[in-house]
C-alpha positions as CSV (number, residue, x, y, z in Angstrom):
1,X,-67.5,50.3,-100.1
2,X,-63.9,50.7,-98.9
3,X,-61.7,53.6,-99.8
4,X,-58.1,52.6,-99.3
5,X,-55.9,55.7,-98.7
6,X,-53.2,54.0,-96.7
7,X,-49.8,55.4,-97.3
8,X,-51.1,58.8,-98.4
9,X,-50.8,62.1,-96.6
10,X,-53.4,64.9,-96.1
11,X,-55.3,65.9,-98.1
12,X,-55.4,62.7,-100.2
13,X,-57.5,60.5,-97.8
14,X,-60.2,63.2,-97.6
15,X,-60.1,63.8,-101.4
16,X,-60.5,60.1,-102.2
17,X,-63.3,59.9,-99.7
18,X,-65.1,62.9,-101.2
19,X,-64.8,61.4,-104.7
20,X,-66.0,58.0,-103.6
21,X,-69.2,59.3,-101.8
22,X,-70.1,61.8,-104.5
23,X,-73.6,61.0,-105.7
24,X,-74.3,58.2,-103.3
25,X,-77.7,58.2,-101.7
26,X,-78.1,59.5,-98.1
27,X,-77.5,56.9,-95.5
28,X,-74.8,55.0,-97.5
29,X,-72.0,53.8,-95.4
30,X,-68.4,53.9,-96.7
31,X,-65.2,52.8,-94.9
32,X,-62.0,54.8,-95.2
33,X,-58.6,53.2,-94.4
34,X,-55.9,55.7,-93.8
35,X,-52.5,55.8,-92.1
36,X,-52.2,59.6,-91.9
37,X,-53.3,60.6,-88.3
38,X,-54.8,63.9,-89.7
39,X,-57.6,61.9,-91.3
40,X,-59.0,61.6,-87.7
41,X,-59.4,65.4,-87.8
42,X,-60.0,66.0,-91.6
43,X,-62.7,63.4,-92.2
44,X,-65.2,64.7,-89.6
45,X,-64.9,68.2,-91.0
46,X,-65.4,66.8,-94.5
47,X,-68.5,64.8,-93.5
48,X,-70.0,67.9,-91.7
49,X,-69.4,70.0,-94.8
50,X,-71.1,67.3,-96.9
51,X,-74.1,66.8,-94.5
52,X,-72.9,63.4,-93.4
53,X,-71.3,62.0,-90.3
54,X,-68.6,59.8,-89.0
55,X,-70.2,56.6,-87.5
56,X,-67.1,54.9,-86.1
57,X,-63.4,55.5,-85.8
58,X,-61.0,52.7,-84.8
59,X,-57.2,52.4,-85.0
60,X,-55.2,49.1,-85.2
61,X,-51.6,48.6,-86.2
62,X,-51.3,52.2,-87.4
63,X,-54.3,52.1,-89.6
64,X,-57.3,54.3,-89.0
65,X,-60.6,52.9,-90.0
66,X,-63.3,55.5,-90.3
67,X,-66.8,54.5,-91.2
68,X,-68.8,57.4,-92.5
69,X,-72.5,57.8,-93.5
70,X,-73.6,60.0,-96.3
71,X,-76.2,62.7,-95.7
72,X,-78.0,65.2,-97.7
73,X,-75.3,67.3,-99.4
74,X,-75.8,71.0,-99.1
75,X,-76.6,72.7,-102.4
76,X,-74.4,75.5,-103.8
């Protein structure tokens, strides 16, 4: 699954990613495309909060590509 948040500023990329991964089983990989450099900071925090992780971060032509893997979301 690809979440395209190019052209949007913080916090939109993280919010779109959160919505996309909600309810997905642990271990599911999702790719986020973002042009806001803050996504490089925000997404790892989001994934830690949700019990997941960032698998890979690359940047080309001003577009960040972050591959994340869902984990067991904390309850509460």
